[in-house]
C-alpha positions as CSV (number, residue, x, y, z in Angstrom):
1,M,103.9,125.7,80.5
2,L,104.7,129.3,77.9
3,Q,107.8,130.1,77.6
4,K,107.1,133.9,78.7
5,S,105.3,135.4,80.7
6,R,102.5,137.3,79.9
7,R,103.6,140.9,80.4
8,E,106.8,139.4,78.9
9,F,105.0,139.0,76.0
10,I,102.8,141.5,75.5
11,R,106.0,144.1,76.3
12,D,107.5,141.6,73.2
13,S,104.1,142.2,71.2
14,A,104.2,146.3,71.2
15,R,107.8,146.5,70.1
16,G,107.5,143.9,67.4
17,A,104.6,146.3,66.5
18,G,106.9,149.6,66.4
19,G,104.9,150.0,69.3
20,M,101.2,150.1,69.0
21,M,101.6,150.2,73.1
22,A,101.8,153.9,72.7
23,G,99.5,153.8,68.9
24,A,102.3,153.9,66.2
25,V,102.2,151.6,63.3
26,A,104.2,150.2,61.8
27,L,103.9,146.9,59.0
28,P,104.9,143.5,60.3
29,N,107.4,141.9,58.7
30,A,107.8,144.4,55.6
31,V,110.3,145.1,52.9
32,S,110.0,148.2,52.4
33,T,106.8,150.5,52.3
34,K,107.8,153.1,49.3
35,I,109.5,152.8,46.1
36,Q,112.7,153.8,46.3
37,S,113.1,155.2,42.2
38,P,111.0,155.4,39.1
39,N,112.3,152.8,37.6
40,D,110.9,150.6,40.7
41,R,107.1,152.4,40.4
42,I,104.7,150.1,40.3
43,N,101.9,151.2,37.6
44,I,98.6,150.9,38.7
45,G,95.5,150.6,37.0
46,V,92.2,150.6,38.8
47,I,89.4,148.8,37.4
48,G,85.9,150.3,39.4
49,C,85.9,154.5,39.8
50,G,83.2,154.2,42.7
51,G,83.7,155.1,46.6
52,R,86.2,152.4,47.4
53,G,88.1,152.4,44.0
54,R,89.1,156.0,44.6
55,Y,90.1,155.5,48.1
56,L,92.4,152.8,46.7
57,A,93.9,154.7,43.9
58,R,95.0,157.4,46.5
59,F,96.4,154.4,48.8
60,F,98.3,153.4,46.2
61,I,100.1,156.3,45.1
62,E,101.0,157.2,48.8
63,Q,102.5,154.0,49.0
64,G,104.5,155.0,45.7
65,A,103.4,153.5,42.5
66,Q,101.7,155.4,39.9
67,V,97.9,154.8,38.7
68,T,98.4,154.7,35.1
69,C,94.9,154.3,34.3
70,L,90.9,154.7,34.8
71,C,88.4,152.0,34.0
72,D,84.5,152.5,34.5
73,L,81.3,152.4,32.4
74,H,80.6,155.9,34.4
75,Q,82.7,158.5,32.6
76,Q,82.1,160.8,35.1
77,R,83.0,158.4,38.1
78,I,86.6,158.4,36.0
79,E,86.7,162.2,36.5
80,E,85.7,161.9,39.6
81,V,88.9,159.9,41.1
82,W,91.5,161.3,38.8
83,T,90.1,165.0,40.4
84,F,90.9,163.1,43.3
85,I,94.5,161.9,43.3
86,A,95.6,164.7,41.1
87,E,97.2,166.8,43.6
88,L,99.5,163.4,44.1
89,Q,100.3,162.5,40.9
90,K,101.1,165.3,37.9
91,Q,100.4,162.1,35.3
92,K,96.6,162.3,33.9
93,P,95.7,158.0,33.8
94,K,94.5,156.9,30.3
95,Y,90.5,156.8,30.6
96,T,88.5,154.2,29.4
97,Q,85.4,151.9,29.7
98,D,86.5,148.3,28.5
99,M,88.5,146.3,31.0
100,Q,90.0,144.2,28.2
101,Q,92.6,147.5,27.3
102,V,93.6,148.1,31.0
103,F,94.5,144.3,30.7
104,Q,95.9,145.0,27.8
105,A,98.0,148.0,28.6
106,K,101.9,147.7,28.4
107,D,102.1,150.5,31.3
108,V,100.2,148.6,33.6
109,D,102.1,146.3,35.6
110,A,99.3,145.6,38.4
111,V,94.9,146.2,38.4
112,V,93.1,147.2,41.6
113,I,88.7,145.4,41.1
114,A,87.2,147.7,43.3
115,L,83.6,146.2,41.4
116,P,80.6,145.4,42.3
117,D,81.2,141.5,43.6
118,H,79.5,139.6,40.8
119,W,82.5,140.9,38.8
120,H,85.4,140.1,40.7
121,A,85.9,136.5,39.5
122,L,85.8,137.5,36.1
123,A,88.2,140.3,36.1
124,T,90.4,138.7,38.4
125,I,90.9,135.8,36.1
126,R,91.3,137.8,32.9
127,A,94.1,139.8,34.0
128,C,96.1,137.3,35.4
129,A,95.6,135.9,31.6
130,A,97.0,138.8,30.9
131,G,100.1,138.7,32.9
132,K,98.9,141.5,35.5
133,D,98.9,141.0,39.5
134,V,95.7,142.1,41.3
135,Y,94.2,143.6,44.6
136,V,90.8,142.9,44.6
137,E,88.0,144.0,46.7
138,K,86.6,141.6,49.3
139,P,84.6,139.6,49.0
140,H,86.6,138.2,45.8
141,A,84.4,135.6,44.9
142,H,80.1,135.5,44.1
143,N,80.2,132.1,45.2
144,I,82.8,129.3,46.4
145,L,83.3,128.0,42.9
146,E,84.4,131.5,41.5
147,S,86.7,132.0,44.6
148,R,88.3,128.1,43.5
149,K,88.9,129.1,39.9
150,M,90.6,132.5,41.4
151,V,92.9,129.8,43.5
152,E,93.6,128.1,40.3
153,A,94.3,131.0,38.3
154,K,97.2,132.7,40.3
155,K,98.9,129.7,40.7
156,K,98.6,128.5,36.9
157,Y,99.8,132.1,35.6
158,N,101.5,132.7,39.0
159,R,100.3,136.1,39.8
160,I,100.3,137.8,42.7
161,V,96.6,137.5,43.8
162,Q,96.0,139.7,47.1
163,V,92.3,140.6,48.7
164,G,91.5,143.5,50.5
165,T,90.8,141.8,54.2
166,Q,93.3,144.6,55.2
167,N,93.0,143.1,59.2
168,R,95.7,140.7,57.7
169,S,98.5,143.5,57.7
170,A,97.6,145.2,60.9
171,P,100.3,145.2,63.5
172,Y,98.1,144.6,66.3
173,N,96.2,141.8,64.8
174,H,100.1,140.3,64.1
175,A,100.0,140.5,67.7
176,A,96.5,139.2,68.5
177,L,97.6,136.5,66.6
178,E,100.6,136.3,68.5
179,Y,98.8,136.4,72.4
180,V,96.6,133.8,70.9
181,R,99.2,131.5,70.0
182,S,101.1,131.8,73.1
183,G,97.8,130.0,75.0
184,V,97.2,132.5,77.5
185,L,93.9,132.4,76.4
186,G,93.7,129.0,77.4
187,D,91.7,126.5,75.4
188,I,89.3,128.1,72.8
189,F,86.3,126.1,72.1
190,L,83.6,129.3,71.0
191,V,84.4,131.8,69.0
192,K,81.9,134.8,68.7
193,V,81.6,137.2,65.0
194,Y,79.4,139.8,64.3
195,N,77.6,142.0,62.2
196,L,75.2,143.5,64.1
197,K,74.7,147.1,62.0
198,P,71.5,149.7,61.7
199,G,69.8,149.5,58.4
200,E,66.7,150.7,56.6
201,P,64.5,148.8,53.9
202,F,65.1,148.3,50.3
203,Y,62.0,149.5,48.0
204,F,62.4,150.5,44.4
205,G,61.5,153.4,43.2
206,D,61.4,155.6,39.9
207,P,64.0,153.3,37.4
208,G,65.7,156.6,36.3
209,T,67.5,156.8,33.0
210,P,71.1,155.1,32.7
211,P,74.3,157.9,32.9
212,P,75.5,159.5,28.9
213,V,77.4,156.8,27.5
214,F,76.9,153.5,30.4
215,D,76.6,150.5,28.9
216,W,74.4,148.6,31.4
217,D,74.7,145.6,29.7
218,R,78.3,145.6,30.3
219,W,77.7,146.3,33.8
220,L,75.4,143.1,34.6
221,G,78.0,141.1,32.7
222,P,77.6,137.1,34.0
223,A,74.4,137.9,35.9
224,S,71.0,137.8,34.6
225,D,69.6,140.0,32.3
226,R,67.1,142.7,33.8
227,P,66.0,146.1,32.9
228,Y,68.0,149.0,33.9
229,H,67.5,150.5,37.4
230,Q,69.7,153.4,39.1
231,D,68.7,151.6,42.7
232,I,70.6,148.8,41.7
233,F,72.8,150.6,40.0
234,R,74.1,153.3,42.7
235,N,74.2,153.1,46.6
236,F,75.3,149.8,46.9
237,G,71.1,148.6,46.2
238,W,73.2,146.0,43.9
239,H,73.6,144.4,47.4
240,Q,70.7,143.5,48.0
241,F,70.1,140.8,45.0
242,W,71.4,137.3,45.4
243,D,72.6,137.8,41.1
244,F,75.2,140.6,41.8
245,S,76.7,139.8,45.6
246,G,75.8,138.1,49.0
247,G,74.4,140.4,50.8
248,D,75.9,142.5,53.6
249,L,76.9,139.2,55.1
250,A,79.6,138.7,52.4
251,D,80.5,142.0,52.3
252,D,81.5,143.7,55.7
253,A,81.4,140.2,58.0
254,A,84.1,139.4,55.4
255,H,86.5,141.5,57.0
256,Q,85.3,140.0,61.1
257,I,85.3,136.5,59.8
258,D,88.5,136.8,57.6
259,L,90.3,137.6,61.0
260,A,88.5,135.2,63.2
261,V,90.0,132.6,60.9
262,M,93.5,134.2,60.8
263,L,93.3,133.8,64.8
264,M,91.9,131.3,65.5
265,Q,94.7,129.6,62.7
266,V,91.8,127.7,60.1
267,N,92.8,126.6,56.8
268,V,90.1,124.5,56.1
269,S,86.2,125.2,55.5
270,P,83.9,124.0,58.8
271,G,82.7,120.9,58.4
272,T,79.3,121.7,58.9
273,V,77.1,124.9,59.3
274,S,73.4,125.7,60.0
275,C,71.7,128.6,59.5
276,S,68.9,130.3,61.1
277,G,67.2,134.3,60.2
278,G,65.0,135.7,57.1
279,R,64.2,139.2,56.1
280,L,62.2,139.6,59.6
281,A,62.7,143.5,60.3
282,H,61.7,144.8,56.4
283,K,59.0,142.3,55.6
284,G,57.3,143.3,52.5
285,D,59.9,145.4,50.7
286,D,62.2,144.8,47.7
287,S,65.1,142.7,48.9
288,Q,65.9,138.9,48.7
289,V,68.7,139.3,51.4
290,P,67.4,138.6,54.7
291,D,68.3,141.3,57.5
292,L,69.0,138.9,60.7
293,Q,71.1,135.9,60.2
294,I,72.4,133.0,62.6
295,V,75.1,130.9,61.5
296,N,76.8,128.5,63.6
297,Y,80.0,126.3,62.1
298,D,81.3,123.4,63.4
299,F,85.3,122.7,63.6
300,K,87.1,119.7,64.3
301,D,87.9,121.5,68.2
302,F,85.8,124.4,68.9
303,V,82.4,126.1,67.2
304,M,82.2,129.7,65.8
305,V,78.7,131.7,65.7
306,L,78.5,135.0,63.2
307,E,75.4,137.0,64.4
308,H,74.4,139.2,61.1
309,A,71.6,141.9,61.1
310,N,70.4,145.2,59.6
311,Y,67.9,146.6,62.0
312,P,69.9,147.4,65.2
313,R,70.0,151.4,65.4
314,Y,71.7,151.0,68.8
315,M,74.7,149.5,67.6
316,Q,77.7,151.0,65.5
317,K,80.8,150.5,63.9
318,T,84.2,151.7,64.8
319,T,84.4,155.0,64.6
320,A,86.8,157.0,62.6
321,T,88.2,158.6,65.8
322,I,88.7,155.2,67.5
323,R,90.3,153.9,65.1
324,R,92.9,157.2,64.6
325,N,93.8,157.2,68.4
326,D,94.4,155.3,71.5
327,E,91.0,154.4,72.1
328,F,89.0,151.7,72.8
329,P,85.0,150.6,71.5
330,Y,81.8,150.4,74.2
331,W,82.4,146.9,73.2
332,T,79.0,145.5,73.8
333,Q,77.8,147.7,71.5
334,N,80.4,147.6,69.0
335,A,78.9,146.6,65.3
336,T,81.6,144.9,64.1
337,R,83.6,143.2,66.8
338,I,85.5,139.1,67.3
339,E,85.2,137.2,70.7
340,L,87.6,134.5,71.9
341,Y,86.0,132.5,74.5
342,G,88.9,130.7,76.5
343,S,89.1,128.6,79.5
344,E,91.3,131.3,81.4
345,L,90.6,135.2,79.2
346,L,87.9,135.8,77.1
347,M,89.4,138.3,73.9
348,I,87.8,140.8,72.6
349,V,89.3,142.4,68.7
350,G,88.1,145.3,66.7
351,R,88.2,145.2,63.0
352,H,90.1,147.9,61.3
353,G,92.1,149.1,64.4
354,G,89.3,149.1,66.6
355,G,92.0,147.5,68.6
356,W,91.8,144.6,71.4
357,I,91.6,143.3,75.5
358,S,91.6,140.5,77.2
359,M,89.7,140.1,80.7
360,T,88.8,138.2,83.7
361,S,86.2,137.7,85.8
362,G,84.1,141.0,86.9
363,G,84.6,142.3,83.8
364,K,88.6,143.2,84.7
365,I,90.8,144.1,81.6
366,V,94.0,142.2,81.9
367,D,95.8,142.8,78.7
368,K,94.9,145.5,75.9
369,M,96.2,146.5,73.1
370,Y,95.6,149.9,70.7
371,G,95.2,148.9,67.2
372,R,95.3,151.0,63.8
373,P,93.5,151.3,60.2
374,S,96.1,149.0,57.8
375,D,94.5,149.6,54.2
376,E,98.1,151.6,54.2
377,A,99.8,148.6,55.1
378,H,97.8,146.3,53.1
379,V,98.4,148.4,50.0
380,A,102.5,148.5,50.7
381,D,102.3,144.5,51.7
382,F,100.9,143.7,48.4
383,L,103.5,146.3,46.6
384,D,106.4,144.6,47.6
385,C,105.3,141.1,46.9
386,V,104.6,142.1,43.2
387,R,108.6,143.2,43.4
388,I,109.9,140.2,45.2
389,R,107.2,137.8,44.0
390,K,106.3,136.7,47.6
391,Q,102.8,135.9,49.0
392,P,101.0,138.2,50.0
393,H,99.0,138.6,53.7
394,A,96.1,137.5,52.2
395,D,97.1,135.8,49.3
396,V,93.8,134.5,47.6
397,E,94.9,131.3,48.6
398,I,94.5,131.8,51.8
399,I,91.2,133.7,52.0
400,H,89.4,131.0,50.1
401,T,88.7,129.5,54.0
402,S,86.8,133.1,54.8
403,C,85.6,133.7,51.6
404,C,83.6,129.7,51.2
405,M,82.4,130.6,55.3
406,L,80.4,133.7,54.1
407,H,78.5,131.8,50.9
408,M,78.0,128.6,53.4
409,A,76.0,130.7,55.7
410,N,73.9,132.1,52.9
411,I,73.7,128.6,51.3
412,A,72.2,127.0,54.1
413,Y,69.5,129.6,54.8
414,R,68.9,129.7,50.8
415,V,67.4,125.8,51.3
416,G,65.2,126.9,53.9
417,N,68.0,127.2,57.1
418,R,68.8,124.0,57.0
419,K,72.2,122.7,58.3
420,L,74.3,121.4,56.4
421,Y,77.3,119.0,56.1
422,Y,80.5,120.3,53.9
423,D,83.5,118.0,52.5
424,S,86.2,120.9,51.8
425,V,88.7,118.2,50.1
426,D,85.6,117.9,47.0
427,G,83.8,121.7,47.7
428,L,80.6,119.7,47.9
429,F,77.6,119.8,50.4
430,D,74.9,116.7,51.3
431,D,72.3,118.3,49.9
432,A,71.4,118.6,45.9
433,S,69.8,122.0,46.1
434,A,73.1,123.4,48.6
435,N,75.5,121.8,45.6
436,K,73.6,123.8,42.6
437,L,74.3,126.9,44.8
438,L,78.0,126.6,44.3
439,G,78.4,128.6,41.3
440,R,76.3,130.2,39.1
441,E,74.7,130.2,36.0
442,Y,76.6,132.9,33.1
443,R,75.2,134.6,30.2
444,Q,76.3,134.2,26.4
445,G,79.9,135.7,26.7
446,Y,80.6,136.4,30.4
447,E,81.3,132.7,31.3
448,L,83.7,132.2,34.0
């Protein structure tokens, strides 16, 4: 028997989320979202000045921090970030192409790591060892072993490490979590996670020439040695190769998988994983990663299914207009949604501001809540945690489970689309070939 009626729950959740039923934005359990004085201002070093790095630099300044250092191997990108943030900050940051200078800088309290995936773990661990707190983009690790080492580094050096899975700071998602906890949906035995997006084949063109004063060897870092190619360096071409990432499944599906893990209150990896799929729609191109994967995860009391694709052009991520207004996506063709099948109700949740609904028979909507993106809230949470030394919403140890699930899916595919059993305590599969993919080989000078 529920202690609250459904109507009472929705009323209280809307109030607790700052009136999200009406579209207002508030931070759950926030201490403050602005720094009160220059003495309390946190100095940030941004490592990786591509598209995501520049927006994070802006978000941090808007939340009261100061960017004191910009680091990238591509000098032009550093200049572009400064142009992007100059209207918000008077003091020009220092420029460097060497991240170690950022770690050693006395005027840097915390670092933002917005590098390609294969650099996330090394940069995070080095930053922790240097006494810096870290905001690292998702997926925070290139493989399962790296995620474990990052958790160990956070603990060893007593650092704050926030992963850029912003859904964990969204008020509407916290309300969704309370809705699930209330029992209104009934018993949940099936969860479906979607990452069904448009995509194109990937072909190598002209290798091109590196940008001026660009160190390709350092960009490769721990990855295998290969000649420079502009189609890898730019436009996320590195997403197409195992050396650098886990494909779009590990990149974009990271948000939906982690939100599903949060809503189901999971803190242990599933016991089994199986995968079907391959490079089906874009056969014969130069990519290594599959464009279709159907993944099954077996937990103790429920099954989670991840459907990932990079070809259906009619699927669409939640638009910016929907994210910023009191609107819902057209759920059937929403590319990045989550469905929770309870014994009483079906709940559909959108990421990054898509909101959520619960439904009963005949398409009748029982309850609903609009959403808003949570980049600013996620950054504010990190800054608060740096000040008062509390655990952030997306602490790397919390996100370890969902990160492992992404890599488990790819490992099951890479060993021949087989079902694998996984021991989350020992961190091992029941298959020797799968265990070889838990980590990677590191080039000399870039060891973990």
